[in-house]
C-alpha positions in Angstrom: 0.0 0.0 0.0 1.3 3.4 -1.0 0.7 6.5 1.1 0.1 9.7 -0.8 0.6 12.9 1.2 -2.0 15.5 0.4 -0.9 17.8 3.1 0.3 21.2 1.8 3.6 22.7 2.9 2.3 25.1 5.6 5.7 26.9 5.8 5.5 28.1 2.2 3.2 31.1 2.9 5.3 32.1 5.9 8.5 31.8 3.9 7.1 34.1 1.2 6.0 36.7 3.7 9.4 36.6 5.4 11.2 36.9 2.0 9.0 39.9 1.1 9.7 41.6 4.4 13.4 41.0 4.1 13.5 42.6 0.6 11.6 45.6 1.8 14.0 46.1 4.7 17.0 45.7 2.5 15.6 48.2 -0.1 14.8 50.7 2.7 18.4 50.4 4.0 19.8 50.9 0.5 17.6 53.9 -0.1 18.7 55.5 3.2 22.3 54.7 2.5 22.1 56.2 -1.0 20.5 59.5 0.3 23.0 59.9 3.1 26.0 59.2 0.8 24.8 61.6 -1.9 24.1 64.3 0.8 27.7 63.9 2.2 29.4 63.8 -1.1 27.5 66.8 -2.3 28.9 68.8 0.6 32.5 68.0 -0.2 34.6 70.6 -2.1 35.4 69.8 -5.8 39.1 69.2 -5.0 38.3 66.4 -2.5 35.9 64.8 -4.9 38.6 64.8 -7.6 40.9 63.0 -5.3 38.5 60.1 -5.2 37.8 60.2 -9.0 34.5 62.1 -8.8 33.0 65.5 -9.4 29.7 67.1 -8.4 28.1 66.2 -11.7 28.4 62.4 -11.2 27.9 62.1 -7.5 24.4 60.6 -7.9 25.3 58.1 -10.6 28.4 56.9 -8.9 26.6 56.5 -5.6 23.8 54.6 -7.3 26.3 52.2 -8.9 28.0 51.7 -5.5 24.7 51.0 -3.6 22.6 49.3 -6.2 25.1 48.0 -8.7 25.4 48.9 -12.4 22.1 49.4 -14.2 
């Protein structure tokens, strides 16, 4: 006699909710980090930005690449 399990995996919905929550938290931290970094870099003088290979015109794009990866 073969037993067939008809019981659903009850952890699956919980796993999905936890995964969604984790992504939302990570995205929130990335957004806050992006905003803070752009704000700090924008306050720096042009000479300091040049020392790290940046200028005021590319602060946002370089920070985006750093935080989110290349798009």
